[in-house]
N, C-alpha and C positions, 0 to 999 in steps of 0.2 A: 502495500500500500505505499502510497507516497501525497503527500499535501503540497498541489499548488497554490502557493501562497502569490497573489498580488497585492501590493499596497499601495492606490488608489487611489487614497490621501498623501499628497507629497510634502502634509508638514511632519511624518513619521521620520524619526531621528534614526541615526544608526544602532544606536543602542538599544531602541524601542523598540528594532526590528528582531533583535537581537534577543530577546526575552519575552518576544511571542514564539518566534521560533522554537525555544525550550520549553515553552507554554505546550505547544503543540506536540512535540516529541511525548510531552507527561500525559497528553489526552490520550496518546496513541498507545502507550502502554497502559494505563486505567483500562480504556474505553478502547480497544482494536478496533477498529476497521476493515472490512471486507476488500472496497473498492478502492480506488486513490480518489479525493477529495478537490475540490477546488474551492476556495475559502478570498474574499476580495474584502478591505478593509476602506471603505467607501468614507466621503468628508461629505456627503448630503445625502439625503436619504430618496430611494429610488420605490415607484410604487406606496403597497400599504403600510411597509415595515417600520416600526417603530425603533428598534436598537438592532434586530437582526430579524434575519430569514434564513428562510435553506428553501430546495427544490429537489424536486424528487431523482435531478441528474447533476445528484452530489455536488452541489452549489452552496455553500455558506457565506452569507452577507452578513457585518456585523457595521454599522457606523461607527467612529470612533470621531469624526468631525475635528482632528488636531489634537486630540490629547489621549493618554495612556491613564487609565485606572482601573482600579480594582473592578469596577463595572463592566467595562470591556472584555474583560479577561473571563468574567462570569457568563455575561454574553455567549461568548465564545461557545465557553463549555455548556451553557444551553442547550446550542444549537447542534454542538458534537455528541450529547447523551442524543438527541431526536433522527441525526442522522446513523448511530449505531442501531438505535432502537428499528430504522426500517431499515437498514440493511443490512445486518448479521440478525437481529432477535425477527428481524421479518413481523413483524406486528404492520396493522393500517396505518398509513400515511395520513399525519392530520393528527393534533394535539388537540384532543376536546377538551372546553372549559372543565377543570375537576376530575379530567380523566387520570387512567393511569399513567400514559405518557407524560401528560404534563407535570403532572403530580413529582414523577420520578425523575425527571429533566431537573425541574425548579430545586429538588431535592441536594440530587449530585452533583449539581453546580456549584452549589455553595460550599459541600464540602469538601471539590475538588479544587476549588480555591484555597482551605485551610491545609489542606497535602501537599500542594505545593508549598503554598507561604513557609513552611518546615523548614522546608532548604533553604529559603533566605528568610531567617526570620524579620529582617525587614522592608521584606517587599513594599509590604501594604505602604511604610512611610515614605520610602520614595517615590512610588506611583503618585502618589496625592502632592506629592511635593512637583509639581507639573508646571507647565506654564500659565495658569489658570488667573493668576493676580495680573498678568498681563494682558490679558483679555477678557475685561470685565465685561466688555460690551458683548462680546461674543458670547460670555455666559449667562448674562442675562436674559437674553434673548433663548438661548437653548434653555434654561430653566425656568421660563416663560411656557416655552412651547411643552417642554417635559410634561409640569405640571396639567395642563390643558389636556395632553394626551393620556396621561397616565388618569385625570378624572373622566375621561368619556368615555376611553377604552377598558381599561382596569374595575374602574368603580363599577356601573352599570352601563351594561355592553349597547345598550336600547335608547341611551342618551342622544345619541346623534341625531335617529331618525324616529325616533320617539315608535319604534316598534314591539313587534310581542317578541319577549326573551321566551323561550325554550326551560321549562321548566328541569332543574338540574338533576330532578331525582324523580320517582315515580307515583304516584297518587297513594299510593300504599305504604311508600316508603317510612311512613311519620305518624305511623298505625300507633305508635303508644303516647301521640299527642294530640292527636288528628286521625279520624276516619277519610278513605279513599274518596268517598262520596260527598263529603264538603271541601275537599281538595278541589276535585274535578268542576266542582260546580262556582267554588272559588275563580279558580283560575280560567275554567274558559265561560263563565257567563261574568263574574263582576271583573275581574281583570284587564281582561280582553274587551268589557264593555267600556270600562274609562280608556282605554288608548285609543279606540274607534270613536267613539265621541270628543276626544280630544281632536283627534288628528281634522274632525267636521268643523271643527269649532275654528281650526287657524290655517283652516284652508285656502283663505283667500287674504291672509296674513304671506309679505316679501318679508325675504331673506331664509335662512337656513337655522330654525329657531332650534334650539340647546332644550333639551327639559332640567335642566338643573339652574339654567340663566332663566326661566322662565317658573321656577320655583321659586330665585330668589329673588326676582321680582316682581311677584304676584299683583300687588297692587297695581301693576301696570294693568291691568287683567280684568273681564268681570267675573260673575261668581261661575258661569259656567264652564269657561278655564279653570280660575282657580279649583272648582270640585274635581275635576278630570285630572288634572295636570296634577293633583297630589292625590289623587287615588292612582293613577300611573307609577309615581313617582315612589310613594307610600310602598305599594306591592312590588314594586323590580326590586327594592331593598330586602323586604318584609320574606320572599324567597330564598335571597341568598342567606340571610338572617337564620335560617332554620338548616337542620344537618340531619340524616336518618342516623346516623351516629353519635353514641352520646361523646360530648366534649367537657372537657375543664379548662376554664379560663387560663391562662399562661402569660410569659414574657411579660410588654409591656403594657396592655390594656389592664394587667393583675394589678400589678407595680399601682398604677393608675386610680384601680378604683380601690388599692389598699392606701393608698396615699389620702384620695380626698371621700371617702364615707369612711375609714377604719378598717374593715373589712369584708368580703364580697356580701356575709350574711346580710348586713346592716343596707349593701346594696340593694337586694334582693327584694328585704325585706318594705324598701321605700317603693321602689316600682314597684310592687304587686300592689300596695295601699294605693297607689296611682291610677293602675286598672280597675281598680275595685272599685275607686271617687268617681270614674268619671261618666254622668251620670248619660244614658242614652249611648249612640254612636260615637268611637273616635279611636283613638289611640293612647297609647301609655310610651312613652321615649326615655333612652339615656343619649343624652350627648351632651359634646364639646362646646364647653361657650370658648366667645373670642378671646376670652382671657386665661381656656386652656386650664378650664376647670368643669370636670365633671358633675352632670345634676339629671334630674330625673323630673319629668314633665309629661302632663297628658295633655292632649286637644281635640277638637271638637270634629266630626264628621270627618275629613281628608287632609287638614293642616297637618303641617309638620313646623319640627322648630328650623328649619332652614326657612320658611317664608316669611317675606319680611313685613309681617305684618302681626307675627307672634314678638308678642315683647320679650324681651332675654332670652332668647332661643341662640340657635347657634347649628352644631353639626349633627345630625341624627348618626347613633352609630350601634344603637339595638331598637328597635322596635315592636311593640306587641297590638297587632289590629281586633280593637274590641267591640265591633261590629258585630249583632248578634249573627249575619250570615256567615262569620267565619270560625263560629263554634255549635248554634244552636241544635244542627243533628246529632253533633253527641253526645252535648251538655244539658242541652235544657238550658232551663235559667241558672243552670250551677257555673255561673263566669268565676267563681274564685274559684273551683275546680279546675277550670280550662288554663287559669292562670301559673296556675304550681305545676298542673305537667308540661307548661311552656317551657322550663329549666332544663326538660328530661332532651330537647328539640334544639337548645340554643347553638349555633355556628359561630363559636368563639374563635375561632381560625378567621372564620371573613371579621368578624368584631375587633379583631385585632390588626387584619390590611387594613380595615377604614381608619381606625385610630393612627398606625402609623403614615400611611395616604397623610392624612390630615397636618400629623405635627409634622411632618417633612415637609409637606408644603409651606407652612407657618416658618421652619425654620430658614426653607430658602429667602420667603419674600424677605423676611429679616436682616439676611448675608445680601439683600440686592439693597437691600434698603442699608445694612452701613457698611456696601462696598469691601464684602471681606465673604468667607467660606468657613464655618468650621469643618477642622479637617480630622481631627484624631480625636480618640476615645481618651478616656483619664488617664487608663494605663500607658496609653502610648505618648502622651504628652509629657509626663513624670518621667517616661524614658529617654525622651527629647532633652529635656529639661536638666534632667541628671548628668550628660555630656558625656556619661562611662558606659561604654555596653557591657562592663563588665559588674554595672551597676544592681540593686536589686529589683528594681522595675522592671532595665529591661533583661534581666535573666527569667522576671513571672513574664517580662510581655513575650520569650523567646518561648518557651515550656508554654502560654495559654497557648501561642499559635499552633504548635503542633498536635493539640487536641483538636480530634472530633465530633466530640459528642457535645452540641448545643446545648444542651441542660449544664456540662459542666464551665464552656466557657461561659456561659451567663453568672452563674453563681460567682464566680470569677471575679467579671466583671462588674457586679450589684455591689459584693464585699467590696473591692475597689473604690467604688462611686463613695461609699457610708463613710468607709476611710480617711478616706482623702477629706471629703467634705469633714471631718471630727478634726483631724488634728494640723495644725498649722503648720510645722514646719516638714518637708516632703526628703530631702536627701540625710539628713539629721534626726535623734531622736528616736520617739516609738514606732510611726508609722516604718521605716526603712527594715529597722530590728521585727518587725512583726510577719512583711514579708520576706526578708531571710529565714526564718525560722518556718514557715510554711514551707519553704523549697526544698527542707530536709526529708521529710517522703512524699514526694511528688503525686502518689496516688491521693495522698491525704490533704493537698495543697489545697483546695475549694472548700471543702471543709473547713481544715483549719480556719480560714477568712473568713468562711461566715460567722461557724460558735464566736470568732472574738468580735466581731461588729454586732451579733446579735447580741451580745454579754455588755458592750460596751451601750450601747441604746435600750437596752431592757430597763425599764424603771421601775420590776421589779426588786433589784438587787439596790436599788438604791440606798441602803444602810451597810451596803456588803464593802467593807473594806479591799479587798479586790480589786472591784468597780472602783472607787475612790483614789486607789494609787492611780489606776489604767488611765482616768480619767484626769488625773494631777497633771498627767505628761502630755497634755493638749498642746500647751503653749511654753512646752520644755524642750533645748535639743538636747539633754542629759538622760540615762534612763536608768531604772534603778536597780543592783545588782545581782539582785533574783529576778530577772524580766522572762528566764523561763520559767521560772517556777511560776511565777505569776502568770504568765499566759496558759500552763496547764492547767492551773486553780480553776484561773477563767473558762476554759473548755469543759472543765468536766463540774461544776455549778451549771451551768447549758444543758450539758447532757443531766443533772439528776435531775433538773427542773422539769425538763421535757419529758423523761421518765414517770417523772412522781404524778403528775396530771391525767395520769391512766388509771391512778388507784383511786377507787370508787365503787361506784354503781356494777360495773361490769368486770373490774380485775382486781385482786389484790395482790402486796408485793409479795414477788418470790427472790429473794436472793440466792444464788446459786454461782455454782464456779466449778468448772474441767480441771483436775489434778492429775495429774501420771509421775505413778511413786517413780522415779528415775533412778533413785538410789539403795531399795529396796530397805529404808529406814525413816527416822526423823529425821528434823533439823538438817533437810538435805539441801539447800543453798549454801550455808556457809561450809558446809564440808567439801563440795564442789570449788569453792574459792579455794582451798587448803589443799584441794585433790590437786585443782591448776599450779597450785603452788610448787605443788611437789613435782610435779611434771617439770616446771622450770627450771629447779633446781636438779634434774636427770635422777630424781628417787623413785619414778614413776614413768610409764610411757604413757602415752594417747593412746596408742590402741587398745591397751590393758582398759585404760576406763572407757573407750569406748565401747567392750565387749559386755562390761559389768553393768554398763547403763543398757544398752540395748535388752540384755536380756530380761533386767529388772522389767521395762517397759513392756515385753512381751506377758510377764506376768499381769501387769495393772491392766494390762486388754482384755487378759479372759477372767479375773477375778473380780477387778477394779468396780467400787461404784459412785466413782464422781463422774457421770456421766452424762447428767441432768445441764445446760446451758439457759438460762430465761431469767426475766425480769420481772415479769409480772407471771399471773395465771388467773385464766378467765375463772369466775364465779358463777354465771350460767350461761346457756345458750346462746350463742351470736348468732339472730338470725339474719334471712334479707326479709324484703318486705312482702315474701310472698310466705313468709313463717317456716320459711326450709332454714334448719340449722345447716349453718355453716362451718361454724369452729363451736363443738360441744364446750360446756363446763366440764372445766380440770386444764384446758387446754395451755399450754406454755407458750409464751411466747416471749422473742426477743427484744428490745430496743433501739435502736439506731436512728440518732438524727441526724441520716444523709440523704444524700439522694439514691433509690433503689438502683442505677447503674453505678456504684463507686463500688470499686471493690475495697473490703475493708478486714480486718483482725475479729477474730470473735474472741481468742484467750489466745495468750502467750506461757510459754513455760520456758523455764531454765535461765528467766531473766536474771542475774544474777548483782547486777549493776544497780537497781534498782535500789538497793540499799545503800545508804548513804554511808555507811561504815568499809563498805566493798569497793566505792567509786577509788579511792586511792590507789589500788589492784590496777584500775583497768591500761596502765602505761604499762605494768610488766607481762599481765597475761590474757591482755585482748587480745592477741594475735589468736594464740592457742585457743582463748575461749572460738571464736569465729571458726575457726578449724573444725574444733569439736563439731559444734552447730553444724554446720555443713555437713561433716562426716553420717551425722542423726539424721538427717534430714533425708541424703542419700538412702538412707536405706526403710526411712519411714514412707518415701515415695513409691517404694516396688513391695514393702512388706503388705501381705494378705494383712495377718492381724488388725494393722494399723487403719488399711480400709477399714474394716468391718467396723472401725472401735468410729469412726466416722460416720457410718451409717447408725449407730447406736444413737452417738450424738442426734442426728438428724431426728432420727425416729422418736425421740421425744422431744422436738419440740413443732406447732402446729404452725409458726409464720414468723415474720419477724415483721414487727410497727416500725417504718421510715419515716422520712419528715413531713409534714403534714400530714399526718396520721393516716399513709396509707399504708395495708396489712400486706403483706405477699405470704401467699400458703409458700411449706417447705417444701414442696414440689417444684417450685421453680428455682432454688437454691439448692447452691454447689459448697460444698465444703473440699478444704482441699491442705495438704500442710504445707509449709513454706519455711526458709529461713529468714523472713525479715518479717519485725514487728513493726513496733513506732517510731524505732529511732532510726531506720533506713538501713543502707548497709556497710556502714564504718562501723555498729554497735548488732551484730545479726542475734533475731532471738528465733526461738524456735515458735512456729502459733500454725493455731487453725485460721486458715482464712475461707470468708466468705464472699460469693458472688451471685448474679442471676446469673445462672446456668445457659450459655449463649445458644445452646439447642432449640429454644423457646424462639419465636419469632416475635409473639405476644406471650405479655404477660397478664395473667385475668385476676386482680388484686381487687382490695374491696373499700372501702371510705365508709365512714358514716353520714346519712344523708339526712338523721335528724337525731335525738339521744340514743334510741333504739334498734331502729334500722341498718344493716348495711347493702350499701349499692356496689354492685360488681363493676369496675372501672378495668377497662383495659387498657394496656402500655404497649406501644411499639419495643422492640428493641434495639437497638442506637445499630446505626450498618456497618461500624466497625467490628471485627471482633476481637476483644479481648484477651488479651495475652495473660496465663497468671503472672501475679506479683509477686517475683522470684528471683535473688540477690544472685548474681554472679559467683558460680563458681570456679 
């Protein structure tokens, strides 16, 4: 396969072309094509293309317009994946909106960029340091054009022609919310009726009228246009705001809801009240005001917050139709029940897109007004300002860009934003120290940063001495001598608080630990230190110690009783909304305040340097200790009894309760032996680690929808298969 590249935009520089060619080789490695492909980088649009297009004749077109940035590479990756779908996977041509082809292309394009940046840690910064500032006029024109195209083509497709949009799912797909008969009538009679009447009302007007612009300036039109334009606009949004698949809010919209309402429940409660209190026909809305605040309102008939006749309005993000035709066949006069079921069908991904689109639009407008553009994330800015590629922030940036799991990168970005907002000094003091310590064990970096930022912000710890000390460092350049211990205590307290919240109606505390009798006697840790000192002094051999320990471990596996690991035990049956018992009374649960897809340790053994009295011996016997851990780990990894022990431990657990109270049954959990614990590979520790088993594509977990009812929530596995967390031997 050959890629024939034509740089039809003459403003491309030699180094830009070299970068593009490297990226194309990378794409062929990750998504190989069978046929030759032609790639044209254009200075202006052709046909109906927006930023990129592709033909059946293996021709990819990318609009660059004299600039090279991350979006250009992402567009190329997006179209490349589509070409792979067509020429290699032999799929039907043409990505349907919301279809498999388009979803995959969107997902993989972003991941491919991140994978490419792994080999070029500062690639993103370099690409954004472009010729933009010197070509502000061109930039402004491009931004305005992009704004209009994003709104018209990406937000609601039919706005340009005020036409009928195809329903993005079948009439029966939303059955848990609304019946197929209602959907059929609602879509074919009511929605199409609004569009038809609107077009008739506008037929004598000149110009290419845009539906959103009509709605924004609705005061210029009569009531007939107002009612039907509102009906066409509201329903076009409404169809996309619904999803056949249960979704949870996440990302920027969840952060914004939490910031403006306190939590998602408070927002839903206020929305529900607005929908219930709307007398007669109308809509309930979650919308974004002009001053960037999320608010709730209801409107009569087919009005919406975007109309200039609506006082205190703004940009609609989520709406619920409370006209009787929307629900009466299924719910009759039970509007309350209809409103409650609405949350089972909300397309939070689309709400997130609307929020991000409008936020980006506002930022672009501000950048034009101020003659500047926002280029960098907080972490990127901290790295640049440090002027040192070995700074803690640059190291974290390099590590962050090597991660393909978007949940983990989002966790890092959010935590850094919070810490940056709190600490005054960036290159000295507590902030860079926290970042440095978070990188000691990179598989726990995101968790480390989140726990510290949570603890510092947590008002429940207002009188806690550890929090007081950490917050005192806000405006100082120095750090306490016991900083590492302070941060360890902060994480432990945040963990303990999270575990404590589950004790009550459904669970009781159950403190257990795993124990391996590896010395066949008591006081094992102290004696292990003494034995290693004897080996250092040539009084014993490491092989003899290894032989003795492994014999003891075999006996411990066969007859030991310390194989239950749990933080809480259920005190009653935990059921779903149909009354099915998901977890019976007496089920053991481990609690971990971390993302489900973060690999972590369940228990550690041989942690002799945790004891203060042994730390002084680390310099003397540390190398011997690591060698012993490696030998035992290698033996455990192939030992049949050791594997049976892991199964015994897993069989005693019903599930793991992760962050945000998400419960994963143990059938999805994999336990494995490792030589890496909390301290990284400089100080190895024998450990049992756990992770979501990558053999599963989807994890069927549970969350409480109310005080007593569990609801099934599906999580898709990240595409990158994670390796076991093990130190090199």
